[in-house]
C-alpha positions in Angstrom: -4.1 -11.1 -30.3 -2.8 -8.5 -27.1 -4.9 -4.8 -27.4 -3.8 -2.9 -23.9 -0.2 -4.7 -23.2 2.4 -3.5 -20.1 5.8 -4.0 -19.8 8.0 -3.9 -17.2 5.9 -0.8 -15.6 7.1 0.2 -12.7 6.3 4.0 -10.4 7.7 5.9 -7.9 6.4 8.4 -4.9 9.1 10.6 -4.0 8.7 12.6 -0.5 11.6 15.4 1.1 13.5 12.5 2.5 13.1 9.2 0.3 11.1 7.6 -1.9 8.9 4.1 -2.2 8.5 1.8 -5.4 4.8 1.3 -5.6 4.9 -0.8 -8.7 7.7 -3.7 -9.7 7.6 -4.5 -12.8 4.2 -4.9 -14.1 3.9 -7.0 -17.1 0.5 -8.9 -18.9 -1.9 -7.9 -21.4 -5.4 -7.8 -22.0 -7.2 -9.2 -25.1 -9.9 -6.9 -27.3 -13.4 -6.9 -25.0 -11.9 -9.2 -22.1 -12.6 -8.1 -18.5 -9.8 -8.3 -16.4 -9.8 -7.9 -12.2 -7.4 -6.5 -10.0 -7.0 -8.6 -7.0 -4.6 -7.4 -3.7 -4.6 -5.9 -0.4 -4.2 -2.3 0.4 -1.4 -1.2 -1.0 0.0 -3.1 -3.7 -0.6 0.0 -6.1 -3.9 -1.0 -8.0 -5.7 1.9 -7.8 -1.5 3.6 -9.3 -2.2 1.2 -11.9 -5.7 2.3 -13.2 -3.6 6.2 -12.9 -1.1 5.5 -15.4 -3.5 3.6 -17.5 -5.5 6.2 -17.9 -2.2 8.2 -18.7 -3.6 10.6 -15.6 0.8 9.3 -14.7 3.4 8.7 -16.2 5.1 5.7 -15.5 9.0 5.8 -14.3 9.9 2.6 -16.6 8.3 0.3 -18.5 6.0 0.7 -21.5 2.0 0.9 -21.9 1.2 0.2 -25.1 -2.3 -0.2 -27.4 -2.3 -1.9 -30.3 1.3 -2.2 -30.3 1.8 1.3 -29.8 3.1 3.5 -26.5 -0.5 5.0 -24.8 -1.4 7.9 -26.7 -4.8 9.3 -24.1 -5.5 12.4 -27.3 -6.1 9.4 -29.4 -8.0 7.0 -27.2 -10.9 6.8 -25.3 -10.9 5.6 -21.8 -13.7 5.7 -19.4 -12.7 6.0 -15.6 -15.8 5.0 -12.8 -15.1 5.7 -8.8 -16.6 4.3 -5.7 -17.6 7.9 -5.5 -20.3 8.8 -8.1 -19.3 12.5 -8.2 -22.3 14.0 -9.9 -22.3 17.5 -9.8 -25.6 18.2 -6.9 -27.0 21.8 -9.4 -27.0 19.5 -12.4 -30.3 17.2 -13.7 -29.2 13.9 -14.0 -29.1 13.9 -17.8 -27.3 17.0 -17.9 -24.0 15.5 -15.4 -24.5 12.1 -18.4 -23.8 14.9 -21.0 -20.8 16.8 -19.8 -18.1 14.9 -21.5 -19.2 15.1 -24.8 -20.2 18.7 -24.3 -16.3 19.3 -22.3 -15.0 17.1 -25.7 -17.7 19.4 -27.9 -19.0 16.8 -29.3 -23.0 17.7 -28.4 -24.5 16.0 -32.5 -27.9 16.2 -32.2 -28.1 12.6 -31.6 -26.2 12.9 -28.5 -29.1 13.3 -26.1 -31.0 10.2 -27.0 -28.2 8.2 -27.5 -28.1 9.4 -23.6 -31.9 8.5 -23.0 -31.4 5.3 -24.7 -28.9 4.3 -22.0 -30.6 6.0 -18.7 -33.3 3.7 -20.4 -31.2 0.8 -20.3 -30.6 0.8 -16.8 -34.2 1.9 -15.7 -32.8 6.0 -14.9 -35.0 7.9 -18.3 -38.1 8.7 -15.4 -35.6 10.5 -13.7 -33.5 12.1 -16.2 -35.0 15.6 -15.8 -34.5 14.4 -11.6 -30.9 15.7 -9.1 -29.0 13.6 -7.8 -29.6 14.3 -4.7 -33.9 13.1 -5.2 -31.7 9.7 -6.2 -30.7 6.0 -4.3 -27.0 5.3 -4.7 -27.5 2.5 -6.6 -29.5 4.7 -8.6 -26.3 7.3 -8.9 -23.9 4.7 -10.0 -26.0 3.5 -12.6 -26.2 7.2 -13.9 -22.1 7.2 -13.4 -21.8 4.4 -15.5 -24.0 6.2 -18.5 -22.1 9.1 -17.3 -18.7 7.2 -18.5 -20.1 4.9 -21.8 -21.3 8.3 -23.1 -18.0 9.4 -24.5 -17.9 5.4 -26.2 -14.4 4.6 -24.4 -12.7 1.9 -25.9 -11.3 1.1 -22.8 -13.1 1.1 -18.9 -11.3 1.5 -15.6 -13.3 1.0 -12.8 -11.9 1.7 -9.5 -14.3 -0.3 -6.8 -17.1 1.2 -7.5 -19.8 -0.8 -5.8 -17.6 -1.1 -2.7 -20.3 1.3 -1.3 -23.4 0.0 -1.9 -25.1 -2.3 -0.1 -24.6 -6.1 -0.8 -28.2 -6.4 -3.4 -27.6 -3.1 -4.6 -24.2 -4.7 -5.7 -25.3 -7.4 -7.0 -27.0 -5.8 -9.4 -25.3 -3.4 -10.4 -22.3 -6.4 -11.2 -25.3 -8.1 -13.6 -26.1 -5.2 -14.8 -22.5 -3.7 -15.9 -21.8 -7.3 -16.7 -24.6 -7.6 -19.4 -23.5 -3.8 -20.7 -20.1 -4.3 -21.2 -20.2 -7.2 -22.8 -24.0 -5.5 -25.2 -21.7 -2.7 -26.1 -18.0 -5.0 -26.0 -16.0 -2.9 -24.3 -12.5 -3.9 -23.5 -12.3 -2.6 -18.8 -10.4 -3.7 -16.1 -11.5 -4.0 -12.7 -10.2 -2.9 -9.4 -12.1 -4.4 -6.3 -11.4 -6.3 -2.3 -14.0 -8.5 -3.2 -13.4 -11.7 -4.6 -16.7 -13.0 -5.6 -17.3 -10.1 -7.5 -14.0 -10.4 -9.6 -14.7 -14.3 -10.5 -18.1 -13.2 -11.3 -17.3 -10.3 -13.9 -14.2 -11.1 -15.0 -12.3 -13.4 -17.8 -9.4 -13.2 -15.4 -7.9 -12.3 -12.2 -4.5 -10.8 -11.7 -3.2 -11.0 -7.7 -1.3 -8.6 -6.7 1.6 -8.3 -3.6 2.8 -5.3 -2.0 6.4 -3.8 -1.3 5.9 -2.8 -3.6 3.3 -4.3 -5.9 3.6 -6.7 -8.3 2.1 -9.7 -9.8 1.6 -12.7 -7.7 -0.7 -14.8 -9.5 -2.8 -15.2 -12.4 -6.0 -17.0 -12.5 -7.9 -17.8 -15.7 -12.0 -18.1 -14.7 -13.8 -21.5 -15.7 -15.6 -20.2 -19.4 -18.4 -22.2 -17.9 -18.5 -18.6 -15.2 -17.9 -15.9 -17.7 -21.0 -17.6 -19.3 -23.2 -16.7 -16.6 -24.5 -13.8 -15.5 -22.7 -12.5 -11.7 -25.9 -13.7 -9.7 -25.7 -17.1 -11.4 -22.2 -17.4 -11.6 -21.9 -17.0 -7.6 -24.0 -20.4 -7.5 -21.9 -22.6 -9.8 -19.7 -25.7 -7.5 -16.2 -23.9 -10.1 -16.7 -20.6 -8.6 -16.2 -21.8 -4.7 -13.8 -24.3 -5.6 -11.7 -20.4 -7.1 -12.6 -18.3 -4.8 -11.5 -21.2 -2.2 -7.8 -21.2 -3.6 -7.5 -17.5 -4.4 -8.4 -16.5 -0.6 -5.6 -18.6 0.5 -2.7 -17.1 -1.9 -4.9 -13.2 -1.3 -4.4 -14.4 2.6 0.1 -15.3 1.9 0.4 -12.3 0.3 -1.0 -10.5 3.3 1.2 -12.8 5.7 4.3 -11.5 3.3 3.5 -7.6 4.4 2.9 -8.1 7.8 5.6 -9.8 7.9 7.4 -7.3 5.5 6.0 -4.7 7.6 7.5 -6.1 11.5 10.4 -6.4 9.8 10.6 -2.8 8.6 9.5 -1.3 11.7 12.2 -3.5 13.7 14.7 -1.8 11.2 13.8 1.4 12.2 
């Protein structure tokens, strides 16, 4: 049964002289506890889609539904993790993690203990009283993840959270995030440019085209890959076959974008 549904969602950006259609009639559904990745060329509207789902933007057309009802962020907890950790440099790690509960005035006695438990799960309990400048990039992203999870979001939005990290740290965080989301049964949507990341972490992959942003194809990730950790999934024979297929489709999408840009330049 569908949990999150986008039904004919379109969005526009306006300037004084013209408008740009960023997204055109986007329709797809996400099941409860499902992990879906949005993949596509730059400028296809992946991050705009996350902003619409988070409620930061309102769609110009179409509807976003949760359990069949229109999205209401006042009653739905949504976690949003970005490429940068955005930790406050003057606050300790534990104080950064507790920002959400503090803002929401949900500082129950067990919240700090829950935060410490989560930090321990990701290997950060021993640095809870340190400051962001004392941590590596990977450690800061782990702290940002716990800051997101401590609010117990029903939907987790991930906007290229690993792209600024070195490859080994990136792989370790992919495994960590995948394990945590399965353990806590979270519904997640990941924006990424990395085909391998999308395959190794997702249940389904939505490939987008651009000008305007639209759904080109949707891939079901084989169960054999979904049952493995992101690290081991990359070694499975079916990983390479799916990678090659998506690579070819993504390359076609990029060629279409290039042709569109060339035609637009000629018309100007």
